[in-house]
BAROPA-727245 format. One record per residue (C-alpha): x negated, y, z negated; residue in one letter. Coordinates in Angstrom, 2 decimals, padded with zeros to 5 digits. Example, Ala and Ser with C-alpha at 12.3 -4.5 7.8 and 13.67 -1.06 7.14 Angstrom:
# residues 2
+---------+---------+---------+------+
|    east |   north |      up | rest |
+---------+---------+---------+------+
| -012.30 | -004.50 | -007.80 |    a |
| -013.67 | -001.06 | -007.14 |    s |
+---------+---------+---------+------+
***
This chain:
# residues 312
+---------+---------+---------+------+
|    east |   north |      up | rest |
+---------+---------+---------+------+
| -003.41 |  001.64 | -027.48 |    m |
| -006.34 |  001.01 | -029.05 |    d |
| -009.44 | -000.57 | -026.54 |    i |
| -012.17 | -002.94 | -027.79 |    t |
| -014.62 | -004.73 | -026.33 |    i |
| -012.12 | -007.37 | -026.81 |    q |
| -009.47 | -006.00 | -024.64 |    n |
| -011.62 | -003.22 | -022.86 |    f |
| -010.89 | -005.91 | -019.54 |    e |
| -008.04 | -006.45 | -019.14 |    a |
| -005.49 | -002.97 | -021.10 |    d |
| -007.69 | -000.57 | -019.77 |    l |
| -009.77 | -001.58 | -016.13 |    i |
| -007.23 | -004.41 | -015.29 |    n |
| -004.45 | -001.88 | -016.06 |    a |
| -005.28 |  000.60 | -014.56 |    s |
| -005.25 | -001.42 | -011.13 |    v |
| -000.98 | -000.65 | -011.87 |    e |
| -000.66 |  002.62 | -013.79 |    q |
| -003.57 |  005.46 | -014.21 |    p |
| -004.50 |  005.34 | -017.98 |    v |
| -006.43 |  008.16 | -019.97 |    l |
| -009.56 |  007.22 | -022.12 |    l |
| -009.11 |  009.18 | -025.37 |    d |
| -012.24 |  008.31 | -027.28 |    i |
| -012.74 |  010.37 | -030.56 |    w |
| -014.03 |  009.55 | -034.44 |    a |
| -012.51 |  009.97 | -037.39 |    p |
| -014.55 |  012.67 | -038.70 |    w |
| -014.18 |  015.34 | -035.47 |    c |
| -011.46 |  018.26 | -035.74 |    g |
| -011.45 |  018.53 | -032.25 |    p |
| -009.87 |  015.01 | -031.34 |    c |
| -007.36 |  015.72 | -034.88 |    k |
| -006.48 |  018.20 | -032.60 |    a |
| -006.29 |  017.16 | -028.96 |    l |
| -004.76 |  013.92 | -030.44 |    t |
| -000.79 |  015.21 | -030.30 |    p |
| -001.01 |  016.94 | -027.79 |    v |
| -002.21 |  014.28 | -025.61 |    l |
|  000.67 |  012.16 | -027.28 |    e |
|  003.07 |  014.74 | -026.49 |    k |
|  001.67 |  014.22 | -022.45 |    i |
|  002.59 |  010.66 | -022.85 |    e |
|  006.29 |  011.60 | -023.51 |    v |
|  006.98 |  014.35 | -021.11 |    a |
|  005.34 |  012.11 | -018.36 |    y |
|  007.18 |  008.71 | -018.43 |    a |
|  005.19 |  005.96 | -017.62 |    g |
|  003.45 |  008.15 | -015.13 |    r |
|  000.37 |  007.22 | -017.07 |    f |
| -000.83 |  005.88 | -020.21 |    k |
| -002.87 |  007.22 | -022.91 |    l |
| -004.77 |  004.63 | -025.08 |    a |
| -008.06 |  005.22 | -027.27 |    k |
| -011.22 |  004.72 | -028.59 |    l |
| -013.00 |  005.06 | -031.51 |    n |
| -016.20 |  006.55 | -030.57 |    a |
| -017.76 |  004.93 | -033.71 |    d |
| -015.97 |  001.79 | -034.19 |    e |
| -016.83 |  000.61 | -030.43 |    q |
| -020.33 |  002.45 | -029.61 |    p |
| -020.94 |  000.24 | -026.50 |    e |
| -018.65 |  001.35 | -024.46 |    i |
| -018.36 |  004.96 | -025.38 |    s |
| -021.45 |  004.96 | -025.02 |    g |
| -021.74 |  004.12 | -021.28 |    q |
| -019.09 |  006.42 | -020.22 |    l |
| -021.13 |  009.05 | -021.65 |    s |
| -024.42 |  008.31 | -019.39 |    q |
| -022.39 |  007.97 | -016.87 |    m |
| -020.16 |  011.27 | -017.25 |    f |
| -023.16 |  012.93 | -018.68 |    g |
| -021.63 |  014.38 | -022.29 |    v |
| -022.42 |  013.89 | -025.75 |    r |
| -020.12 |  015.11 | -027.47 |    s |
| -016.26 |  013.99 | -028.36 |    i |
| -013.20 |  014.76 | -028.10 |    p |
| -014.55 |  012.91 | -024.17 |    f |
| -011.27 |  011.24 | -022.16 |    c |
| -011.85 |  009.05 | -019.29 |    v |
| -009.09 |  008.86 | -016.40 |    l |
| -009.00 |  004.87 | -014.89 |    f |
| -007.48 |  004.70 | -011.97 |    k |
| -007.46 |  001.24 | -010.08 |    g |
| -009.30 | -000.20 | -012.21 |    g |
| -012.50 |  002.41 | -011.65 |    q |
| -013.24 |  005.05 | -013.96 |    p |
| -012.25 |  008.50 | -011.38 |    v |
| -012.55 |  011.92 | -014.04 |    d |
| -012.81 |  013.31 | -016.92 |    g |
| -013.04 |  016.32 | -019.85 |    f |
| -014.74 |  017.55 | -022.88 |    v |
| -012.81 |  018.96 | -025.37 |    g |
| -009.89 |  019.88 | -026.97 |    a |
| -008.08 |  021.17 | -024.18 |    l |
| -005.12 |  023.39 | -024.40 |    p |
| -001.86 |  021.33 | -023.01 |    e |
| -001.39 |  023.59 | -019.80 |    a |
| -004.82 |  022.14 | -018.93 |    q |
| -004.72 |  018.60 | -019.55 |    v |
| -001.64 |  018.46 | -017.20 |    r |
| -003.77 |  020.17 | -014.92 |    e |
| -005.98 |  017.71 | -014.93 |    f |
| -003.46 |  014.74 | -014.67 |    l |
| -001.78 |  016.39 | -011.67 |    d |
| -004.69 |  015.79 | -010.16 |    r |
| -004.52 |  011.78 | -009.90 |    h |
| -001.18 |  010.12 | -011.17 |    v |
|  001.72 |  010.37 | -009.22 |    p |
|  004.17 |  012.76 | -009.17 |    s |
|  007.84 |  011.92 | -010.68 |    a |
|  008.94 |  011.56 | -006.85 |    e |
|  006.19 |  009.45 | -006.55 |    e |
|  006.47 |  007.47 | -009.45 |    a |
|  010.91 |  007.03 | -008.54 |    a |
|  009.89 |  005.35 | -005.81 |    a |
|  007.96 |  003.37 | -006.44 |    g |
|  009.90 |  001.93 | -008.91 |    e |
|  012.32 |  001.40 | -005.94 |    d |
|  010.14 |  000.66 | -004.29 |    l |
|  009.24 | -002.86 | -006.77 |    a |
|  012.74 | -003.37 | -007.50 |    a |
|  013.44 | -003.92 | -003.90 |    a |
|  010.92 | -006.52 | -003.54 |    e |
|  012.23 | -008.65 | -006.88 |    e |
|  015.63 | -007.85 | -005.19 |    l |
|  013.77 | -009.86 | -001.59 |    l |
|  012.57 | -012.32 | -003.04 |    a |
|  015.45 | -013.21 | -004.63 |    e |
|  017.50 | -013.05 | -001.04 |    g |
|  019.35 | -009.97 | -001.61 |    d |
|  018.20 | -008.44 |  001.41 |    a |
|  021.21 | -006.06 |  001.47 |    d |
|  020.78 | -004.69 | -002.16 |    s |
|  017.14 | -004.73 | -001.34 |    a |
|  018.28 | -002.63 |  001.73 |    l |
|  019.48 |  000.24 | -000.63 |    e |
|  016.54 |  000.46 | -002.98 |    r |
|  014.17 |  000.76 | -000.62 |    l |
|  016.84 |  004.02 |  001.12 |    q |
|  016.55 |  006.01 | -002.12 |    e |
|  012.67 |  005.35 | -002.02 |    a |
|  012.23 |  007.32 |  000.93 |    v |
|  014.87 |  010.13 |  000.09 |    a |
|  013.34 |  010.63 | -003.55 |    i |
|  009.97 |  010.62 | -001.80 |    d |
|  010.42 |  011.32 |  001.87 |    p |
|  006.86 |  011.61 |  002.76 |    g |
|  005.29 |  007.92 |  000.72 |    n |
|  004.92 |  005.95 |  003.88 |    d |
|  004.38 |  002.83 |  002.34 |    v |
|  008.73 |  003.25 |  000.99 |    a |
|  009.03 |  004.00 |  004.47 |    r |
|  007.08 |  001.69 |  006.36 |    y |
|  009.01 | -001.30 |  004.13 |    d |
|  012.43 |  000.83 |  004.40 |    y |
|  011.73 |  000.32 |  008.10 |    l |
|  010.75 | -003.72 |  008.27 |    r |
|  014.01 | -004.17 |  006.33 |    a |
|  016.26 | -002.37 |  008.79 |    l |
|  014.66 | -004.29 |  011.81 |    l |
|  014.42 | -007.67 |  009.99 |    t |
|  019.18 | -007.52 |  009.30 |    a |
|  018.62 | -006.17 |  012.65 |    g |
|  019.51 | -002.00 |  011.87 |    r |
|  018.40 | -000.68 |  014.84 |    v |
|  020.33 |  002.55 |  015.51 |    d |
|  019.55 |  003.39 |  011.16 |    d |
|  015.43 |  002.42 |  012.02 |    a |
|  015.22 |  004.09 |  014.05 |    r |
|  016.80 |  007.43 |  011.93 |    r |
|  013.80 |  006.40 |  009.96 |    a |
|  011.28 |  006.00 |  012.16 |    f |
|  012.29 |  009.01 |  014.01 |    d |
|  010.21 |  011.55 |  011.09 |    p |
|  007.03 |  009.65 |  010.95 |    v |
|  006.93 |  008.96 |  014.75 |    a |
|  003.61 |  011.47 |  014.75 |    s |
|  001.76 |  009.81 |  012.47 |    k |
|  000.93 |  006.20 |  014.01 |    v |
| -002.16 |  007.04 |  015.55 |    m |
| -003.54 |  007.38 |  011.31 |    l |
| -001.05 |  004.29 |  010.20 |    d |
| -001.20 |  000.80 |  011.83 |    a |
|  001.32 | -000.27 |  009.81 |    r |
|  003.92 |  002.91 |  010.64 |    l |
|  002.53 |  002.08 |  015.05 |    a |
|  003.04 | -001.37 |  013.97 |    a |
|  006.68 | -000.76 |  012.85 |    a |
|  007.47 |  001.30 |  016.40 |    g |
|  007.23 | -001.31 |  018.45 |    h |
|  008.98 | -003.32 |  016.87 |    w |
|  011.66 | -000.32 |  017.08 |    l |
|  010.43 | -000.35 |  020.38 |    a |
|  011.66 | -003.75 |  021.44 |    a |
|  014.60 | -003.77 |  019.66 |    s |
|  015.90 | -001.48 |  021.47 |    e |
|  014.59 | -002.36 |  024.59 |    k |
|  015.90 | -005.80 |  024.32 |    a |
|  020.12 | -005.05 |  024.04 |    a |
|  019.39 | -003.59 |  027.62 |    s |
|  016.88 | -006.81 |  029.16 |    a |
|  017.82 | -009.73 |  031.68 |    r |
|  018.64 | -012.69 |  030.79 |    s |
|  015.35 | -014.84 |  029.51 |    p |
|  016.52 | -017.49 |  032.46 |    e |
|  016.41 | -014.51 |  034.89 |    q |
|  012.65 | -013.53 |  033.14 |    l |
|  011.12 | -016.58 |  033.91 |    a |
|  012.53 | -017.10 |  037.41 |    a |
|  010.65 | -013.26 |  038.24 |    a |
|  007.73 | -014.84 |  035.67 |    i |
|  007.89 | -018.51 |  038.06 |    a |
|  007.44 | -015.90 |  041.37 |    a |
|  005.06 | -013.93 |  040.44 |    n |
|  002.71 | -014.98 |  037.56 |    k |
|  001.27 | -010.48 |  038.18 |    r |
|  005.17 | -009.76 |  037.56 |    d |
|  003.89 | -008.30 |  034.13 |    f |
|  007.05 | -005.17 |  033.70 |    d |
|  009.44 | -009.12 |  034.12 |    a |
|  006.66 | -010.87 |  031.22 |    r |
|  006.00 | -007.60 |  029.04 |    f |
|  009.95 | -007.93 |  029.17 |    e |
|  010.37 | -010.90 |  027.50 |    l |
|  008.40 | -010.18 |  025.11 |    a |
|  010.14 | -007.80 |  023.96 |    q |
|  013.10 | -010.28 |  023.58 |    t |
|  011.40 | -012.44 |  021.01 |    h |
|  009.19 | -009.66 |  019.59 |    f |
|  012.99 | -008.03 |  018.91 |    a |
|  014.01 | -011.64 |  017.91 |    a |
|  011.23 | -011.93 |  015.29 |    q |
|  009.92 | -015.01 |  017.84 |    r |
|  006.35 | -013.64 |  017.47 |    f |
|  004.23 | -015.65 |  018.33 |    t |
|  006.61 | -016.58 |  021.60 |    q |
|  005.90 | -012.46 |  022.12 |    a |
|  002.27 | -012.95 |  021.61 |    m |
|  002.27 | -015.72 |  024.25 |    d |
|  003.97 | -013.62 |  026.69 |    e |
|  001.68 | -011.09 |  026.05 |    l |
| -001.62 | -013.16 |  025.74 |    l |
| -000.77 | -013.60 |  029.72 |    e |
| -001.06 | -010.26 |  030.72 |    i |
| -003.85 | -009.24 |  028.44 |    v |
| -005.90 | -012.11 |  031.23 |    m |
| -004.63 | -011.60 |  033.56 |    r |
| -004.89 | -007.55 |  033.47 |    d |
| -006.47 | -005.94 |  029.94 |    k |
| -005.87 | -002.05 |  031.51 |    a |
| -001.78 | -003.00 |  032.18 |    w |
|  000.33 | -000.25 |  031.58 |    n |
| -002.13 |  001.85 |  029.28 |    g |
| -003.40 | -001.94 |  027.68 |    e |
|  000.28 | -001.67 |  025.90 |    l |
| -000.03 | -005.96 |  025.61 |    a |
| -002.38 | -005.42 |  023.70 |    r |
| -000.66 | -002.90 |  021.33 |    k |
|  002.27 | -004.88 |  021.11 |    t |
|  000.25 | -007.61 |  020.36 |    y |
| -002.29 | -006.27 |  017.84 |    v |
|  001.08 | -004.67 |  016.43 |    a |
|  002.37 | -008.09 |  015.90 |    i |
| -000.09 | -009.01 |  014.11 |    l |
| -000.25 | -006.10 |  011.37 |    e |
|  003.56 | -007.53 |  011.36 |    l |
|  002.62 | -010.50 |  010.29 |    m |
|  000.11 | -009.73 |  007.95 |    s |
| -000.06 | -009.73 |  004.38 |    k |
| -000.76 | -007.00 |  002.22 |    p |
| -003.82 | -007.89 | -000.21 |    a |
| -002.92 | -008.55 | -003.94 |    p |
| -003.70 | -005.64 | -006.24 |    k |
| -007.12 | -006.44 | -006.99 |    a |
| -007.81 | -006.45 | -010.88 |    e |
| -010.74 | -004.32 | -009.18 |    a |
| -014.62 | -004.03 | -009.21 |    a |
| -015.98 | -000.45 | -011.10 |    a |
| -018.57 |  001.16 | -009.01 |    p |
| -022.61 |  000.70 | -009.04 |    k |
| -023.65 |  001.91 | -012.19 |    g |
| -020.76 |  001.98 | -013.91 |    a |
| -019.43 | -000.46 | -016.46 |    l |
| -020.90 | -003.58 | -016.73 |    e |
| -017.19 | -005.08 | -017.87 |    v |
| -015.78 | -005.35 | -014.51 |    t |
| -012.79 | -007.71 | -012.57 |    g |
| -012.77 | -008.96 | -009.77 |    k |
| -011.40 | -007.67 | -006.12 |    v |
| -008.37 | -010.11 | -004.82 |    n |
| -007.78 | -010.63 | -000.99 |    t |
| -004.74 | -012.08 |  000.73 |    a |
| -004.91 | -015.12 |  001.09 |    p |
| -006.56 | -016.67 |  004.62 |    a |
| -003.12 | -017.04 |  007.58 |    d |
| -004.20 | -019.41 |  010.04 |    p |
| -001.74 | -018.94 |  012.46 |    v |
| -003.02 | -015.44 |  012.23 |    i |
| -006.41 | -016.55 |  012.40 |    d |
| -005.45 | -018.16 |  015.38 |    q |
| -004.11 | -015.28 |  017.75 |    y |
| -006.69 | -012.87 |  016.59 |    r |
| -009.32 | -015.40 |  018.12 |    r |
| -007.07 | -015.80 |  021.04 |    k |
| -007.23 | -012.32 |  021.87 |    l |
| -010.82 | -011.85 |  020.96 |    s |
| -011.52 | -014.46 |  023.69 |    m |
| -008.67 | -012.51 |  025.94 |    a |
| -010.81 | -008.99 |  025.42 |    l |
| -014.60 | -010.38 |  025.48 |    f |
+---------+---------+---------+------+
***
């Protein structure tokens, strides 16, 4: 793929959000460039879609090559720049041997396992959109099996299992990452949902819980139990209403469990921001895309405000 000023933003900047792009800056008169090109093309085939190779003729596109050369302090070609997430992130100069080019790429591009898991995730998203939850679960399970360290895949798998009511399977999928909940809000949220689903199986009836709460507004155990039954049944706003009653009366109750569960539900309800078209860092290339943000959800915003008012 040849890069010009006309397709620079679409085929290089924006394309690198979806997949790393290695830009090979060359010129027809450059002997080392001619030696490097077949090496890069061979590696692109071997990496099977883990990155995309693009080429830029420095003589025909001096504006782009000049900006990149100035950014990296480079004055010679061949000069290769890796774009990732809409930004130039690293580069190398000269006709490096194949082993060194592979070493360079492996620092930045997904492994074969990560790439395979990513394909399963994308397929699962499409299947879920089509209403085929069973097939989506199979693809998500496969993604986790291929790349157990992929927490994005595991979170999506946990969500799908809990949505389907497969609590035992969710427990087996959650236990290997239980120690990570302090570092990952999404996994922590899935853990709270799992705990609610397990507790709901032995919870008192809604009538018994309502009677206990009516008899004592500060029966937080009963109110939390009721919130968990709502949470397990995916009645998220009803669950937060009960949790908020606890927070308003005793913020520190049970190690702030009500607040933490409330925050977990908000996390589960929040949709991830769409993939950004990405903006280059200050002082970088002048041709940049735009950063996308997730659309506001009035229900989530309302419940965030309720929590803030209760806490502060």
